[in-house]
N, C-alpha and C positions, 0 to 999 in steps of 0.2 A: 504494500500500500504506500501511496505517496500523496503529499499535499504541499502545495506551494502558493504563495501570495506575493504580489508585486504591486506596490502603490507608488505613484509618481505625482508630483505637483511642480509646475513651473510657471513663472510670471515674467512678463515683459517689464522693462524699466518704467518708472513713473512717467518719464518724458514721452513715452509712446501712447499714453492714454489720450493725448490730444491728436493722435494720428489715426488715419482711416485704415482699418484692418479688415480685409475681406473674410468671408466665411471660410474660404479655403486656406486661410493662414492661421487657423486654430483660434485666435483671439488673444486677449490680454492676460488671461489666466486659464490654465488647463489642469484638469484632474483626470487621471487615468489609472485604473486598477484592473488587475487580472487575478483570478483565483482558479486553481486547478486541483481536482481530485482524481486519483487513479488507483484502481485495484485490479489485481490479477490473481486467479487461482488456477493451478495446473496440476495434473497428475500424470505420471509416466509409468507404464506397465510393460512387461516383457512377456511375449507369447511365442515361444519357439524362435524363429528368425525375425520376428517383428518387434519393433519398439514403438509403442503407441502412446501418444500424448494427447490428452483432452484438456480443454481449458475454457475459461471465460474471462472476459475483460470488461471493465466499465471505466469510462472517462467522462468527466464533467468539466467544461471550460466556461467560465463566466467572465465577461468583460463589461466594465462600466466606464464610460467616457463622457465628459461634458466640459464645456468651456464657458467663460464669461468674456463677451466681446463688447467692450465699452462703446464701440461704434454704433451698436444697435440698442443702446440703453433706453431709447424712447420709442422703439418699434414693437408693437404687440405681436406682429407676425413672426418676430424673432424672440418672443418671450422676454422682451426687454434685455436681451443680451445673454441670457442663460439658456443654453440648449446643447444638444449633442451634435458634434460635427456630422454632417450628412454622409460623409465619405468614411467615417469610422464609427458605425452604429454600435450601441450597446446591445448585448444579447448573450444568450446561453446556448451551448451546444452539448448534448449528451450522446455518447456513443456506447452502445452495448453490443458485445460480440461473443460468439461461441465458436470454437474451432476444434478440429481433430486432425492429427498428423500421424502418419504411419511410415516408419523407416523399415523397409523390408530388405534384409541382407540376403540377397539372392544367392550369392557365393561370397567367399572371403574377399573377392576383388570387385564385386559389383553390388551397388547399393541403389535402391529405388525409394525415393521419398515422395509421398503424395499427401496433400493436405486440402482441407476444405474449411472455409471460414464464412460465417454469416454475420453481417453487421446491420444494426438498426440505428440510424442517426436522427435525432430530434433536435431541431433548431427553433429558437424563438427569439424574436427581437423585442426591444423595449421601445414603446411609443415615444417619439420625440416631443419634448416640451414646447417646441416652437411650432405654431400652426403652419408655417411655411413648409415644414417637413413632416407634417402629420395631417394630411388633407386627403380623406378617402375619395373625394371626387376626382382626383388625378391618379388614384391607384396606390396611395401609401397604405400599406397593410403589414403590420408587424406581428400578425398571428403566427402561431407555430406551424411548421411544416416538417414532414418526415421523409427520409430517404432510406432505402434498404437494398440489400443485394448479396449474392453469393460470390466468393472469390476462390476458385480452384487453382491449385498450383501443383506442378510435378517436376521432379529433378532426378537425373540419372548420373551417378558418379561411378567411374570405372578406373581401377588402378592398372595402368598398363604395365607397371613395374613397381618395385618398392619405392622408387623415387619419383615416378611420373604419374600424374592423375589427369583424367579428362572429365569435364562436367558439362552437361547440357540441361537447360531448365526452361520452363514456360510458366507464365503466370497471367491470369486474367484479373487484373486489379480494379479497385474501385476507389473513387475519391468523391466525397460529398461536397456540395458547395459550402463555402465558408459563410460566417455571419456577415462579413463585408460584402460578399457577392450576392447574398440574399436580400439584405436590408439597406444597402446604399440607395439613396434617393437624390432627387433634385427638386427644387420648388417648381410649381406648375408653369411659371412664366420663363423658366430657364431653358427648357428644351422639350422635345417630344419623347424623351426617355426619362420621365420624372418618377415613375412608379418603382416600388420594390420588385424583386425578381423571384417571387415564391414559386414560379413555374419551372425553375431550372431543373434539368435532369442531372444525374450523377455523371461524372466523367469516367470513362472506362479506358483501360490500357491493356493491349496484348503485348507482353514483354517476352522476348526470346533472348537466350544467353547461351554462349558456347565458350568454354574456357579450357586452357591447358596450364598446368602448374608442374614444376619440377623442383625438387629439393634434394641436394646431395652434398656429401662431404668428400674432401680430397679431390675436388674437381680440377683444380689447376696446380695446387701445391699441397704438400702434406699438412693436414690439420685445418684446411680452410673449409668454409661453408658457402654454398652458392644456392640461391633460391630465385627462380624466375617464374613469371606468371603473365599470360596473355589472355585477355577476355574480349570477345566480340559480342556486340549486342545490337538488337533492333527493337524499337518501341513504336507501336502503332496506337496513337491516342485518339479516342472517339468522343465527340461532344465536349470538347474543351470549353471552358468558360472564359468569356472575354467581354470587355465593355462594348455596348451596342453603339456602333458608329456608322457614319455614312448612310448607305442605302438600308442599313439595318434599323435605322431610326426613322420610321415613316409615319407614325401616328401617335396621338396622345395616349397615355396610360400604358405605354410599353415600359418594361423594366429596364433599369440602367445596365444590367448585365444580361447576356444571352448565351445560348449554346451554339457553337460553330461546328463545322464538320470534323475538326480534329487536326492532328499533325503527325508527322512521322520523324523519327530520329534514328540514326545508326552511327556506329563508331567502334573504337577499340580503346582499351587500356593495356599498357605494357609496363611491367615493373621488374627490376633486377636488384637483388640485395646480395652483397658479398662481404665476407668477413675473413680476415687472415690475422691470426694472433691478436694484437691489440688494435688493429686498424679495421674500420668498417666503412662501407660505402653503399649508396643506393641511388638508383636512377629510375625515372618514370617518364612516360609519354602518354598523352591522352588526346584523342581527337573525337569530336562529335560533329556530325553533319545532319542535314534534314531540312524540311520545309513545312510550312503550314498548308493544309489542304484548302485552297482558296485564300483570298486575301483576308486580312484581319478586319477589313471593312465590309467585305461582301464574299460569302462562301462560293458564289458563282464566278468570282474573279480568278485570275491566274494565281497559281501557288506563289507564295513569297516566304522569305525567311521569317521565323518567329522571333519575338523580341528577347528571348532568353538564350539565344544561340551562342555558345562560348567559342572562342578561337582555340586553335591548337595550343597546347601547353606542354612544357617539359621541365623537369627538375633534376638536379644532381647534388648529392650530398656526400661529404667525406668527414669522417670522425676518427678520434683516437682516444683510447682508454689510457690516460696518462698514468694513473695508479689504480689501485683497487677501489678508490673512492672518488676519483676525479675523472670526468669525461668532458671532452670538448668536440664541437662539430661545426662545419661550415656548410651552407646550402646556397645554391644558386637557382633562381626560378625564372623561366622565360615564358612569355605569352606572346603569341603571334598577333599581327594586326587584326583588328576586328572590322571587317568590311562586309560581313554577311548580316545585314540589317534590313528590316522592312523598307519598302520603297518610300513611304511617307514618314519622314523623321519626326513629324509632329504628333504621330499617333500615340506614342508612349515616350515619356521623358528620357528613358534610357537609350533610345535609338540614336546614338551618336557614334560614328565610327571612331576607332582609337588606333593609335600607332603601336607597333611592337615595342615591348619593353623587357628589361632584365634587371633584377635586383638581387642583392645578397643578404644573407642572414647569418648570424653567429649564435651558437648555443653553448652553454656551459652548465655542468651539474656536479654538485659535491654531495656525497652521501656518506658522512662519517660513521653513521650507525643506521640500523634498519628503520628506526622510527623518526628519522630527521633527514630532510633533503632540502638543499638550497640550490635554486636554479637562477640563471641569468640569461636574458635574451636580448640581442640587438637586431632589430628588424630594419631592413633598408640601410645596411651598413654604410654605404657610400652617400647617403642622403640624396639619392637620385630623384629628380623631378620626373614624374610620369603620370599618365591618366589611365586608370584601370578600365577595362572593358565594362560596359553596363553601368558606368558611373555618371551618365548624363553629362560627360565632359568635365566633371569635377576632379581636380588633381588629387592624388593620394597623399596621405600624411608623409612627412619626412622621416628622418631617423627616429626610431622608437626604442628606448631602453627600459627594460623591466627586470625587476628582481623579486622573487617570491620564495617563501619558505613553506614547507609542508611538515607538519608534526603529527604523528600518529600516537594515540594513547587510548 
């Protein structure tokens, strides 16, 4: 079982109370809180060559957000400045799931894992205190809505040799709409997509994976360790949720979000880890490609890149165990240029092309005893100026130095 709470409050300087602040800028004072409950119960049994696990999960996430915007202190339609941001609605989402998984050891070298999960998700918004955002005549409806579905998965693992393993897997996943997607609104005069989006369908994904891993000793020299892994994947997403734009916003009372035809992605991940005596190194390369089915404005339009498409990335790390208690390491990270973005850069704020960049990090760790560890990290060692992909053109932070201690008792 787990429980967490997060409460935040921030306020603009007094001098800004005479400034005009729009609804999309939160306001002059902001209150935001999250609360999460989680519980899981599982049981594992063995029947011959089968390892069967059954279980149940429950999760409750509750968010409460509201602002005070001094600009609207005299406007009844904005509840005199006290209201919930229309783009960050308050609400609660409860997820209850049951599942069963069977690991069948067909032979000592061949393993088949099959599982089935059923989830029921109930979402409910909190009516906005501002009449502008709580107008049933334009489709503002904060009542509860439910989504549910089955998620089957299957995986096959085969040991080609004591060192080499092949894995193939398929999953039919489910993602319910979030509170933001269901209950974000606009006021009636703002656009033709003012309503809540309680009619959204779940997003489905057909996920395919094929991987090969190899772990061996004495690969190059006596006493060394070498581990390699390559994973290929293909994801076919159906009914993705996106903001209703362009020809998708055609009449009043439509929801701010809608389901589109989906997208597809494919790519690979490759990793190598090597250790010789007190030296160790690792390297990785990751590439993702794919497109949205139809444009993000119109499902009947030409396919275009989706807005979360990452560029090719690679990393290389080298470390040394100086003593039994002291370890240091260096890492370099490279990101290729980001030029696979939707055609209309105004559609999403992150749709800005970025140049390739490379930065370095340093790590150090001291563990004088089992219950105490001291770590130091220097990120962006050379204080390089660069703009990360999907950062809407905002440069990254410069050199960052952090020291932390962990004590176990």
